[in-house]
N, CA, C and O atoms as a DFTB+ gen file, in Angstrom:
360 C
 N C O
     1  1      -0.025      16.310       7.345
     2  2      -0.767      15.185       6.804
     3  2      -2.229      15.570       6.635
     4  3      -2.869      16.051       7.570
     5  1      -2.731      15.359       5.476
     6  2      -4.118      15.710       5.189
     7  2      -5.078      14.675       5.749
     8  3      -6.197      15.019       6.131
     9  1      -4.666      13.415       5.805
    10  2      -5.544      12.368       6.293
    11  2      -6.468      11.817       5.246
    12  3      -7.163      10.831       5.495
    13  1      -6.498      12.424       4.078
    14  2      -7.388      11.973       3.022
    15  2      -6.852      10.710       2.347
    16  3      -7.625       9.838       1.951
    17  1      -5.551      10.619       2.220
    18  2      -4.926       9.480       1.550
    19  2      -4.054       8.741       2.560
    20  3      -2.853       8.991       2.654
    21  1      -4.656       7.846       3.299
    22  2      -3.991       7.190       4.414
    23  2      -2.750       6.419       3.969
    24  3      -1.710       6.512       4.620
    25  1      -2.835       5.665       2.881
    26  2      -1.675       4.886       2.439
    27  2      -0.539       5.784       1.981
    28  3       0.626       5.478       2.235
    29  1      -0.851       6.878       1.317
    30  2       0.187       7.825       0.896
    31  2       0.856       8.459       2.108
    32  3       2.080       8.578       2.162
    33  1       0.046       8.865       3.076
    34  2       0.582       9.455       4.295
    35  2       1.445       8.439       5.049
    36  3       2.527       8.773       5.532
    37  1       0.965       7.214       5.143
    38  2       1.687       6.144       5.840
    39  2       3.041       5.896       5.164
    40  3       4.066       5.798       5.837
    41  1       3.036       5.795       3.845
    42  2       4.270       5.565       3.100
    43  2       5.237       6.733       3.289
    44  3       6.429       6.519       3.509
    45  1       4.743       7.945       3.208
    46  2       5.594       9.127       3.373
    47  2       6.221       9.181       4.764
    48  3       7.403       9.495       4.906
    49  1       5.433       8.876       5.780
    50  2       5.961       8.876       7.151
    51  2       7.073       7.833       7.313
    52  3       8.107       8.113       7.919
    53  1       6.857       6.640       6.771
    54  2       7.883       5.596       6.875
    55  2       9.123       5.948       6.059
    56  3      10.243       5.673       6.490
    57  1       8.939       6.555       4.884
    58  2      10.094       6.973       4.078
    59  2      10.917       8.025       4.819
    60  3      12.126       8.129       4.609
    61  1      10.276       8.792       5.671
    62  2      10.990       9.769       6.489
    63  2      11.914       9.130       7.511
    64  3      12.799       9.793       8.052
    65  1      11.715       7.852       7.776
    66  2      12.557       7.111       8.727
    67  2      13.679       6.341       8.023
    68  3      14.462       5.647       8.673
    69  1      13.754       6.467       6.703
    70  2      14.732       5.697       5.927
    71  2      16.163       6.094       6.288
    72  3      16.456       7.250       6.593
    73  1      17.035       5.097       6.241
    74  2      18.461       5.293       6.482
    75  2      19.197       4.881       5.218
    76  3      18.977       3.792       4.687
    77  1      20.069       5.757       4.742
    78  2      20.819       5.488       3.515
    79  2      22.310       5.421       3.821
    80  3      22.815       6.134       4.688
    81  1      22.997       4.559       3.100
    82  2      24.445       4.440       3.222
    83  2      25.064       4.474       1.840
    84  3      24.517       3.922       0.886
    85  1      26.208       5.126       1.742
    86  2      26.976       5.091       0.498
    87  2      27.958       3.935       0.626
    88  3      28.743       3.877       1.573
    89  1      27.909       3.027      -0.322
    90  2      28.743       1.833      -0.279
    91  2      30.118       2.103      -0.889
    92  3      30.332       3.118      -1.552
    93  1      31.042       1.176      -0.650
    94  2      32.418       1.341      -1.122
    95  2      32.516       1.522      -2.630
    96  3      33.419       2.209      -3.107
    97  1      31.608       0.924      -3.386
    98  2      31.662       1.024      -4.846
    99  2      30.953       2.274      -5.379
   100  3      30.818       2.441      -6.591
   101  1      30.500       3.153      -4.476
   102  2      29.858       4.385      -4.889
   103  2      28.352       4.290      -5.049
   104  3      27.702       5.303      -5.307
   105  1      27.777       3.105      -4.906
   106  2      26.327       2.938      -4.974
   107  2      25.735       3.189      -3.588
   108  3      26.459       3.447      -2.627
   109  1      24.422       3.109      -3.504
   110  2      23.738       3.408      -2.240
   111  2      22.842       2.256      -1.817
   112  3      22.313       1.510      -2.642
   113  1      22.691       2.136      -0.502
   114  2      21.712       1.198       0.052
   115  2      20.781       2.007       0.947
   116  3      21.166       3.037       1.501
   117  1      19.563       1.525       1.074
   118  2      18.595       2.186       1.936
   119  2      17.749       1.154       2.660
   120  3      17.476       0.077       2.129
   121  1      17.342       1.483       3.857
   122  2      16.482       0.590       4.627
   123  2      15.582       1.400       5.537
   124  3      15.851       2.562       5.840
   125  1      14.506       0.759       5.965
   126  2      13.590       1.366       6.928
   127  2      13.577       0.431       8.134
   128  3      12.988      -0.649       8.077
   129  1      14.224       0.843       9.227
   130  2      14.410      -0.045      10.377
   131  2      13.136      -0.684      10.930
   132  3      13.163      -1.844      11.343
   133  1      12.022       0.048      10.946
   134  2      10.780      -0.496      11.500
   135  2      10.098      -1.505      10.579
   136  3       9.147      -2.173      10.985
   137  1      10.579      -1.618       9.351
   138  2       9.959      -2.494       8.352
   139  2      10.954      -3.580       7.965
   140  3      11.753      -3.406       7.045
   141  1      10.899      -4.688       8.670
   142  2      11.854      -5.776       8.461
   143  2      11.805      -6.270       7.019
   144  3      10.745      -6.634       6.510
   145  1      12.956      -6.276       6.373
   146  2      13.052      -6.763       5.007
   147  2      12.932      -5.691       3.950
   148  3      13.112      -5.975       2.765
   149  1      12.632      -4.460       4.347
   150  2      12.529      -3.372       3.369
   151  2      13.928      -2.791       3.191
   152  3      14.419      -2.029       4.024
   153  1      14.550      -3.174       2.081
   154  2      15.927      -2.828       1.779
   155  2      16.036      -2.623       0.283
   156  3      15.411      -3.346      -0.493
   157  1      16.829      -1.640      -0.131
   158  2      16.966      -1.374      -1.564
   159  2      18.372      -0.874      -1.867
   160  3      19.094      -0.403      -0.988
   161  1      18.733      -0.992      -3.138
   162  2      20.029      -0.531      -3.613
   163  2      19.820       0.293      -4.873
   164  3      18.845       0.090      -5.597
   165  1      20.736       1.229      -5.137
   166  2      20.656       2.026      -6.346
   167  2      22.001       2.623      -6.694
   168  3      22.863       2.790      -5.831
   169  1      22.174       2.943      -7.963
   170  2      23.440       3.530      -8.404
   171  2      23.573       4.976      -7.967
   172  3      24.682       5.498      -7.859
   173  1      22.422       5.636      -7.710
   174  2      22.413       6.992      -7.163
   175  2      21.496       7.008      -5.954
   176  3      20.689       6.100      -5.753
   177  1      21.632       8.052      -5.155
   178  2      20.766       8.163      -3.978
   179  2      19.302       8.256      -4.405
   180  3      18.431       7.652      -3.779
   181  1      19.035       9.008      -5.462
   182  2      17.657       9.156      -5.953
   183  2      17.094       7.813      -6.427
   184  3      15.941       7.491      -6.143
   185  1      17.901       7.032      -7.146
   186  2      17.463       5.708      -7.620
   187  2      17.226       4.770      -6.447
   188  3      16.285       3.976      -6.462
   189  1      18.067       4.859      -5.441
   190  2      17.901       4.030      -4.245
   191  2      16.610       4.395      -3.520
   192  3      15.870       3.518      -3.074
   193  1      16.346       5.687      -3.405
   194  2      15.123       6.142      -2.743
   195  2      13.879       5.660      -3.488
   196  3      12.911       5.216      -2.870
   197  1      13.909       5.749      -4.812
   198  2      12.764       5.300      -5.615
   199  2      12.552       3.798      -5.453
   200  3      11.415       3.343      -5.325
   201  1      13.625       3.033      -5.457
   202  2      13.535       1.579      -5.280
   203  2      13.043       1.236      -3.876
   204  3      12.256       0.307      -3.698
   205  1      13.512       1.994      -2.879
   206  2      13.075       1.762      -1.497
   207  2      11.581       2.039      -1.354
   208  3      10.872       1.278      -0.695
   209  1      11.100       3.111      -1.960
   210  2       9.666       3.432      -1.910
   211  2       8.839       2.316      -2.549
   212  3       7.809       1.914      -2.009
   213  1       9.289       1.824      -3.690
   214  2       8.589       0.735      -4.374
   215  2       8.568      -0.531      -3.516
   216  3       7.542      -1.202      -3.407
   217  1       9.701      -0.843      -2.917
   218  2       9.794      -2.013      -2.041
   219  2       8.866      -1.852      -0.839
   220  3       8.178      -2.797      -0.455
   221  1       8.847      -0.666      -0.250
   222  2       7.975      -0.390       0.890
   223  2       6.512      -0.547       0.514
   224  3       5.743      -1.154       1.260
   225  1       6.119      -0.010      -0.628
   226  2       4.725      -0.121      -1.060
   227  2       4.322      -1.587      -1.228
   228  3       3.236      -1.984      -0.806
   229  1       5.191      -2.388      -1.840
   230  2       4.913      -3.819      -1.983
   231  2       4.822      -4.495      -0.620
   232  3       3.952      -5.337      -0.396
   233  1       5.720      -4.125       0.288
   234  2       5.756      -4.703       1.632
   235  2       4.452      -4.408       2.369
   236  3       3.921      -5.274       3.064
   237  1       3.934      -3.187       2.218
   238  2       2.673      -2.806       2.865
   239  2       1.518      -3.623       2.299
   240  3       0.696      -4.142       3.055
   241  1       1.450      -3.742       0.978
   242  2       0.362      -4.507       0.343
   243  2       0.385      -5.961       0.809
   244  3      -0.656      -6.521       1.154
   245  1       1.561      -6.567       0.819
   246  2       1.674      -7.965       1.267
   247  2       1.285      -8.070       2.738
   248  3       0.576      -8.997       3.130
   249  1       1.745      -7.130       3.548
   250  2       1.426      -7.160       4.981
   251  2      -0.058      -7.039       5.256
   252  3      -0.600      -7.777       6.079
   253  1      -0.721      -6.119       4.578
   254  2      -2.168      -5.948       4.764
   255  2      -2.907      -7.179       4.264
   256  3      -3.829      -7.662       4.921
   257  1      -2.511      -7.685       3.113
   258  2      -3.173      -8.850       2.520
   259  2      -3.064     -10.085       3.409
   260  3      -4.031     -10.828       3.575
   261  1      -1.881     -10.297       3.976
   262  2      -1.650     -11.492       4.791
   263  2      -1.936     -11.287       6.276
   264  3      -1.805     -12.218       7.069
   265  1      -2.325     -10.075       6.650
   266  2      -2.664      -9.803       8.046
   267  2      -1.462      -9.674       8.961
   268  3      -1.574      -9.915      10.163
   269  1      -0.299      -9.294       8.409
   270  2       0.886      -9.093       9.250
   271  2       0.723      -7.835      10.089
   272  3       0.014      -6.905       9.704
   273  1       1.378      -7.818      11.224
   274  2       1.352      -6.641      12.093
   275  2       2.279      -5.592      11.479
   276  3       3.473      -5.840      11.310
   277  1       1.737      -4.433      11.149
   278  2       2.511      -3.347      10.561
   279  2       2.788      -2.292      11.618
   280  3       1.997      -2.121      12.545
   281  1       3.912      -1.577      11.488
   282  2       4.214      -0.547      12.486
   283  2       3.197       0.587      12.459
   284  3       2.697       0.965      11.399
   285  1       2.904       1.117      13.623
   286  2       2.037       2.294      13.740
   287  2       2.959       3.504      13.721
   288  3       3.905       3.582      14.505
   289  1       2.686       4.443      12.830
   290  2       3.537       5.630      12.719
   291  2       2.666       6.863      12.522
   292  3       1.712       6.849      11.744
   293  1       3.007       7.922      13.235
   294  2       2.268       9.193      13.170
   295  2       0.776       8.995      13.403
   296  3      -0.051       9.684      12.806
   297  1       0.441       8.054      14.270
   298  2      -0.964       7.797      14.584
   299  2      -1.711       7.003      13.529
   300  3      -2.915       6.782      13.656
   301  1      -1.011       6.570      12.490
   302  2      -1.663       5.784      11.431
   303  2      -1.476       4.305      11.755
   304  3      -0.353       3.802      11.791
   305  1      -2.584       3.621      11.987
   306  2      -2.566       2.204      12.349
   307  2      -3.338       1.412      11.302
   308  3      -4.568       1.438      11.270
   309  1      -2.604       0.712      10.449
   310  2      -3.240      -0.101       9.412
   311  2      -3.646      -1.478       9.923
   312  3      -4.145      -2.303       9.157
   313  1      -3.436      -1.729      11.207
   314  2      -3.752      -3.032      11.785
   315  2      -5.197      -3.137      12.251
   316  3      -5.655      -4.222      12.610
   317  1      -5.905      -2.043      12.250
   318  2      -7.292      -2.059      12.708
   319  2      -8.159      -2.813      11.719
   320  3      -7.992      -2.694      10.505
   321  1      -9.071      -3.579      12.248
   322  2     -10.018      -4.299      11.403
   323  2     -11.100      -3.359      10.907
   324  3     -11.204      -2.225      11.374
   325  1     -11.895      -3.817       9.976
   326  2     -12.976      -2.975       9.460
   327  2     -14.022      -2.702      10.533
   328  3     -14.264      -3.536      11.405
   329  1     -14.630      -1.541      10.461
   330  2     -15.712      -1.178      11.373
   331  2     -17.016      -1.472      10.665
   332  3     -17.265      -0.977       9.565
   333  1     -17.842      -2.274      11.296
   334  2     -19.125      -2.648      10.690
   335  2     -20.259      -1.998      11.475
   336  3     -20.295      -2.040      12.704
   337  1     -21.172      -1.403      10.740
   338  2     -22.332      -0.796      11.358
   339  2     -23.536      -1.711      11.136
   340  3     -23.614      -2.389      10.111
   341  1     -24.465      -1.738      12.077
   342  2     -25.652      -2.553      11.902
   343  2     -26.448      -2.107      10.686
   344  3     -26.518      -0.913      10.392
   345  1     -27.040      -3.046       9.985
   346  2     -27.818      -2.748       8.780
   347  2     -29.063      -1.937       9.115
   348  3     -29.496      -1.106       8.317
   349  1     -29.639      -2.171      10.283
   350  2     -30.872      -1.492      10.642
   351  2     -30.639      -0.181      11.385
   352  3     -31.565       0.349      11.999
   353  1     -29.415       0.353      11.341
   354  2     -29.117       1.609      12.019
   355  2     -29.882       2.771      11.383
   356  3     -30.002       2.853      10.161
   357  1     -30.386       3.645      12.208
   358  2     -31.182       4.771      11.716
   359  2     -30.384       6.036      11.811
   360  3     -30.875       7.104      11.446
């Protein structure tokens, strides 16, 4: 992890935790256990993965916007508030 792109690193780490299943009809489902509600389906594993990534990205944006508690992974904690420095700091 480079640390330069925190959201990209965060998304990649969570995608590494994804669980995929092949369904009876030959399609795929995917989920990320630590991210409640992040679930996707696709006709191929690649399509399912792409849909899961998109769903995860939306889930992160909504969570940050609404102040939901997000999982901490690989030392990346998006729950921290902004750090404010005094205006008169030298």
